[in-house]
C-alpha positions in Angstrom: 17.3 8.4 -5.4 13.8 7.0 -5.1 11.3 8.1 -2.5 11.9 6.4 0.8 9.7 5.8 3.9 11.5 5.2 7.2 9.6 3.3 9.8 10.8 2.9 13.3 9.5 0.5 16.0 10.9 1.1 19.5 10.9 -1.7 22.2 12.0 -1.6 25.8 15.6 -2.7 24.8 15.4 -2.7 21.0 14.9 -0.5 18.0 13.7 -1.9 14.6 14.5 0.3 11.6 13.0 -0.5 8.2 13.1 1.3 4.8 10.3 1.1 2.2 10.0 2.4 -1.3 7.0 4.4 -2.6 5.2 1.1 -3.4 5.6 -0.1 0.1 8.1 -2.7 -0.8 10.8 -3.2 1.9 14.2 -2.1 0.8 16.1 -3.1 4.0 15.6 -3.6 7.7 17.8 -3.5 10.6 17.4 -4.4 14.3 19.4 -2.8 17.2 19.1 -5.2 20.3 20.3 -5.3 23.9 20.2 -1.5 24.2 21.2 -0.1 27.5 23.3 -3.2 28.2 27.1 -3.8 28.0 26.8 -5.5 24.6 24.3 -3.7 22.3 24.5 -4.7 18.7 22.9 -4.2 15.2 21.7 -7.0 12.9 20.9 -6.6 9.3 18.0 -8.7 8.0 19.2 -11.4 5.6 22.8 -11.1 6.6 25.0 -12.7 9.2 26.8 -9.5 9.9 26.7 -8.1 13.5 27.6 -4.6 14.1 28.7 -3.8 17.7 27.5 -0.6 19.4 29.3 1.2 22.2 28.5 -0.3 25.7 25.2 0.9 27.1 24.2 2.6 23.9 20.5 3.8 24.1 17.8 4.2 21.5 19.0 7.6 20.4 22.6 6.3 19.9 21.3 3.3 18.0 19.1 5.4 15.7 22.1 7.7 14.9 24.2 4.7 13.9 21.4 3.1 11.9 20.9 6.2 9.9 24.6 6.5 9.1 24.7 2.9 8.0 21.7 3.3 5.7 23.2 6.4 4.1 26.7 4.9 3.7 25.1 1.9 1.9 23.1 4.1 -0.4 19.8 2.8 1.0 18.4 6.2 2.2 18.6 9.7 0.9 19.8 12.6 3.1 16.2 13.1 4.0 13.5 10.4 3.8 10.3 11.3 2.0 8.4 10.3 5.2 8.9 8.9 8.6 6.5 6.6 10.4 6.4 5.1 13.9 4.9 1.7 14.2 3.0 1.7 17.4 2.4 -1.9 18.7 0.9 -1.3 22.2 -1.7 1.4 21.4 -4.6 -0.8 20.6 -7.4 0.8 18.6 -6.4 4.3 19.5 -3.4 4.2 17.2 -4.7 1.8 14.6 -5.3 4.4 11.9 -2.7 6.8 10.3 -2.8 10.4 11.4 -2.0 13.4 9.1 0.9 15.4 10.5 -0.5 18.9 10.0 0.3 22.1 11.8 -1.8 21.2 14.8 -0.1 17.9 15.2 3.3 19.6 14.9 2.3 22.1 17.5 1.2 19.3 19.9 4.5 17.5 19.3 6.4 20.7 20.0 4.3 21.2 23.3 5.2 17.7 24.4 8.9 18.4 23.7 8.7 21.6 25.7 7.0 19.7 28.6 9.6 17.0 28.4 12.4 19.6 28.6 10.8 21.4 31.5 10.3 18.1 33.4 13.9 17.2 32.8 15.0 20.5 34.4 12.8 19.9 37.5 14.0 16.3 37.8 17.7 17.4 37.7 17.1 20.1 40.3 15.3 17.7 42.7 17.9 15.0 42.4 20.7 17.5 43.1 18.9 18.2 46.5 18.6 14.5 47.2 14.8 14.4 46.6 12.6 12.1 44.6 10.2 12.8 41.7 7.0 11.0 41.0 5.9 11.7 37.4 2.2 11.1 36.7 -0.8 12.5 34.8 -4.5 12.4 35.5 -5.5 12.3 31.8 -4.1 12.8 28.3 -4.8 15.1 25.4 -2.2 15.0 22.7 -2.5 11.3 21.9 -6.0 11.8 20.4 -6.6 14.9 18.5 -9.4 13.9 16.2 -12.8 12.2 16.6 -13.7 9.2 14.3 -15.5 11.6 12.0 -12.5 13.9 11.7 -13.7 16.6 13.9 -11.3 18.0 16.7 -11.3 15.9 19.9 -11.4 18.5 22.7 -12.1 16.4 25.8 -9.7 14.7 28.1 -8.7 11.2 27.2 -9.1 8.1 29.4 -6.1 6.1 28.3 -4.0 4.6 31.2 -1.0 6.8 32.0 2.4 5.7 33.3 3.7 6.5 36.8 7.4 6.8 37.2 9.4 7.3 40.3 12.8 8.9 39.9 15.3 9.0 42.8 18.9 8.2 43.8 17.9 6.6 47.1 19.4 3.0 47.1 16.4 1.5 48.9 13.8 3.1 46.7 15.7 2.3 43.6 15.2 -1.4 44.6 11.5 -0.9 45.0 8.8 -1.2 42.3 5.5 0.6 41.6 2.7 -1.8 41.5 0.4 -1.9 38.4 -3.3 -1.2 38.3 -3.1 2.0 40.4 -5.7 4.7 40.5 -5.6 8.5 40.9 -6.5 8.0 44.6 -3.2 6.1 45.2 -1.0 9.1 44.2 -1.3 11.0 47.5 -0.6 8.0 49.7 2.5 7.3 47.5 3.7 10.9 48.0 3.1 10.8 51.7 5.2 7.6 51.9 8.0 9.2 50.1 7.9 12.1 52.5 7.8 9.8 55.5 4.4 11.0 56.7 1.5 8.9 58.0 -1.5 8.4 55.8 -4.7 9.9 57.2 -7.5 7.5 57.8 -9.8 9.6 55.4 -7.6 8.5 52.5 -8.8 5.2 51.0 -6.0 4.9 48.5 -2.9 2.7 48.9 0.7 3.6 48.2 2.0 2.4 44.8 5.5 1.5 46.2 6.2 -2.1 46.6 9.4 -3.4 48.4 
């Protein structure tokens, strides 16, 4: 079978899956939509066929089904020649391709280890009825090279997400406001703990009712 490039584009509730040949000509494309809802489905470009997914199927579930479909239809070998991720919200930072070398693989493995550890912390806190605020003050792994190809060793200044995880019904109906700064993190933690914010703190809680 010919060399195949698999390109994945993840949205908040969708996953686009496209296959290209070595000359970058599209072989086939699929879209999994309405993910994490009761009626997720897969559509195949150029066809009317709609393939239902199990209720509340997530991105991982959809990707597994899409890979099986592509293999069953003889569109993709057991292992694609290369895999790409189309980043659509990264701006100039992710405009150029990056070589996946040993350092990049090590960074990916480190992110995976951090994610696994964070998951264990979140599970433990939720079991005790607590809340978790996931935040970072800077990045590193998303930019490993300078424009001239030399290693990028400084902290990055890209915006980072802030995620509140809890089982409290009132907090689950709340939202975190956008445009926060590092000085807003401590006031947010104090509000979660039910403690008054000292006058010395100039930040504002990120929690919106």
